[in-house]
C-alpha positions as CSV (number, residue, x, y, z in Angstrom):
1,X,204.2,17.6,90.1
2,X,200.5,17.1,90.5
3,X,198.6,20.1,89.3
4,X,195.5,19.3,91.3
5,X,197.1,20.7,94.5
6,X,197.7,24.2,93.1
7,X,195.9,27.3,94.2
8,X,194.0,27.7,91.0
9,X,190.2,27.8,91.3
10,X,187.9,26.2,88.8
11,X,184.1,26.2,88.5
12,X,182.1,23.6,90.3
13,X,181.4,20.5,88.3
14,X,178.0,20.5,86.5
15,X,175.1,18.9,88.3
16,X,174.2,15.4,87.1
17,X,171.4,15.2,84.5
18,X,168.0,14.6,86.0
19,X,167.1,10.9,86.2
20,X,164.2,9.6,84.2
21,X,163.0,7.4,87.1
22,X,160.0,8.9,88.8
23,X,160.5,8.7,92.5
24,X,157.8,10.1,94.9
25,X,160.4,11.5,97.3
26,X,163.2,13.8,96.1
27,X,166.6,12.8,97.1
28,X,168.6,15.1,99.4
29,X,171.3,15.5,96.8
30,X,168.7,16.6,94.2
31,X,167.7,19.5,96.4
32,X,171.3,20.4,97.0
33,X,172.2,20.3,93.3
34,X,169.2,22.5,92.5
35,X,170.1,24.9,95.2
36,X,173.8,25.1,94.2
37,X,172.8,25.6,90.6
38,X,170.5,28.4,91.6
39,X,173.2,29.9,93.8
40,X,175.7,29.6,91.0
41,X,173.4,31.5,88.6
42,X,172.7,34.2,91.2
43,X,176.4,34.7,91.8
44,X,177.2,35.5,88.1
45,X,178.6,39.0,87.9
46,X,179.6,41.2,85.0
47,X,183.3,41.4,84.3
48,X,182.9,44.2,81.6
49,X,181.1,47.5,81.7
50,X,177.4,47.3,81.0
51,X,174.4,49.6,80.9
52,X,171.3,48.6,82.7
53,X,169.4,48.7,85.9
54,X,169.5,45.0,86.5
55,X,172.5,44.1,88.6
56,X,173.9,44.0,92.1
57,X,175.7,46.8,93.8
58,X,177.4,46.1,97.1
59,X,174.7,43.7,98.5
60,X,173.1,40.6,97.2
61,X,169.9,41.4,95.4
62,X,170.3,45.2,95.7
63,X,169.1,47.1,93.8
64,X,167.3,44.2,92.0
65,X,165.3,44.7,88.9
66,X,163.1,47.6,89.8
67,X,163.9,51.0,88.2
68,X,163.1,52.9,91.4
69,X,165.5,50.9,93.4
70,X,168.3,51.4,90.8
71,X,167.7,55.2,90.9
72,X,167.8,55.1,94.7
73,X,171.1,53.1,94.5
74,X,172.6,55.7,92.2
75,X,171.5,58.5,94.5
76,X,173.0,56.8,97.5
77,X,176.3,56.1,95.7
78,X,176.4,59.7,94.6
79,X,175.9,61.0,98.1
80,X,178.6,58.7,99.4
81,X,181.1,60.1,96.9
82,X,180.1,63.7,98.1
83,X,180.5,62.6,101.7
84,X,184.0,61.2,101.0
85,X,185.0,64.6,99.5
86,X,183.4,66.5,102.3
87,X,185.3,64.4,104.9
88,X,188.5,65.0,102.9
89,X,188.1,68.8,103.0
90,X,186.5,69.1,106.4
91,X,188.2,70.7,109.3
92,X,186.4,68.7,112.0
93,X,189.6,68.8,114.0
94,X,192.3,71.3,113.5
95,X,195.2,69.8,111.6
96,X,197.8,71.4,113.9
97,X,195.8,70.6,117.0
98,X,197.7,68.8,119.7
99,X,196.5,66.4,122.2
100,X,195.0,62.9,122.2
101,X,191.4,63.9,121.5
102,X,192.3,65.9,118.4
103,X,194.5,63.1,117.1
104,X,191.7,60.6,117.8
105,X,189.1,62.7,116.0
106,X,191.4,63.1,112.9
107,X,192.0,59.4,112.9
108,X,188.4,58.5,113.1
109,X,187.5,60.9,110.3
110,X,190.3,59.4,108.2
111,X,189.1,55.8,108.9
112,X,185.5,56.7,108.0
113,X,186.7,58.4,104.8
114,X,188.8,55.5,103.8
115,X,186.0,53.0,104.6
116,X,183.6,54.9,102.4
117,X,186.1,55.3,99.6
118,X,186.7,51.5,99.6
119,X,182.9,51.0,99.6
120,X,182.6,53.2,96.5
121,X,185.4,51.3,94.9
122,X,183.5,48.1,95.4
123,X,180.4,49.7,94.0
124,X,182.3,50.7,90.9
125,X,183.5,47.0,90.6
126,X,179.9,46.1,89.8
127,X,180.9,47.3,86.3
128,X,177.6,49.2,86.0
129,X,178.2,52.3,83.8
130,X,175.6,54.3,85.7
131,X,177.4,53.6,89.0
132,X,180.7,54.6,87.5
133,X,179.3,57.9,86.2
134,X,177.6,58.9,89.5
135,X,180.8,58.1,91.5
136,X,183.0,60.2,89.2
137,X,180.4,63.1,89.2
138,X,180.0,62.8,93.0
139,X,183.7,63.0,93.6
140,X,184.1,65.9,91.1
141,X,181.3,67.9,92.5
142,X,182.3,67.2,96.0
143,X,185.9,68.3,95.3
144,X,184.6,71.5,93.6
145,X,182.4,72.4,96.5
146,X,184.3,71.1,99.5
147,X,187.9,70.5,98.6
148,X,189.1,72.9,95.9
149,X,191.0,74.9,98.5
150,X,188.6,77.8,98.9
151,X,187.8,79.0,102.4
152,X,184.8,81.0,101.6
153,X,182.9,82.8,98.9
154,X,185.5,85.6,98.8
155,X,188.1,83.6,97.0
156,X,186.0,80.8,95.5
157,X,186.5,81.9,92.0
158,X,182.7,82.1,91.4
159,X,181.1,85.3,90.3
160,X,179.2,87.1,93.1
């Protein structure tokens, strides 16, 4: 059996070494190889947890290497985790409500909550420890505020 036809993926072959001949016009393949080598380096991602502000979270080039953008990314991820917990504990449509509109509203809220939860999962898959921490803290705080089963300050368990 020929193993070249399997579903296994392998890295692209290395680019050919630069030629020593000095040509006034670059060949099309040279530009392509340089671009693919650059793209390959840009596509490297961590596969273990790491500390640091330099990385990619959800989108190519975001947050980049600027500390302010990294902090903004952490704030956004934290707020998304809070939003997921708020949606989980919200009563935008009465759970026992009958009718098409009530069912549609519950379905849309559920779809939004699941979409945001998967987005957070992908953010955690950046393996950035800061992102992991803010997602956990965001979910925990969101659950404590929105989803711990209290209906008001009377039975919240907090001192008055």
